[in-house]
Steps between C-alpha positions, in 0.01 A plus 500: 500500500213668313531855378215705354549823307213723393511741210265710290372754749474867424273801467181474298185708461166373625350267243840392375680167516817346637644151486705380795743210485644280774809301407591209727840339537659237723253225419205430275173632642280310257315323782485802732232755558621839383316815591491877502445717805499877532559746779409868501670740744368456853284202406521124538631279224204370300445208268465577129507172307659156501553211261595137529495225241131425557337831582487878530379738765437876499413757760155649440657843457692391188276233352421573137787747469810296584610175338760275660704255294823305512755352264657200671763460228626846598429453873315831483160630611317803363205718578339709228332798665238685296259782580726614779359719775674736745415257780722242327802712596729288718822306514429168332674190634547159345472204736516120483418198711502125444140452615154593380373841392421725794455872558683482834832677452647348817525150352692592186863399529680708240469868415640740247620850573193673360433732210320834525178556307359851502169584332429869455164671457 
C-alpha cells in the first residue's frame, strides 16, 4: 500500500556532498514519521535521521553535517549530506511509520530498496 523509492546515491570524495531523495506513493505520508537508516557491509542497520511534522532527530555521528527535510506536497523526504566521511559509506534506506520519531529500525513499517553511498578518501 505504501511504496518508498530512494534516489541520489553515488560515489563522492571525502568532504563532498550528496542529496538523497525518498519518494512515497500509495498514500500521503504527511502525518507519518519518515527516516533514513544506513547499513555498511557486515554491520547492523543504524539510524541516521528522522522527521515528522513536529520535530527532527539526528544520530550523533551525522549531527551538524546532515540535514533532513520533507516536501509533503510532493510526498517526498530528503537528506542533504555535507562534509561526507569514508565512514558514511553504506546503503541508505528510507523508512516510514505512522507513529512518533524513533531510532529503532524494527518499528518502522515501510522500507525502500536502498541506495548506495560511497565516500572515498
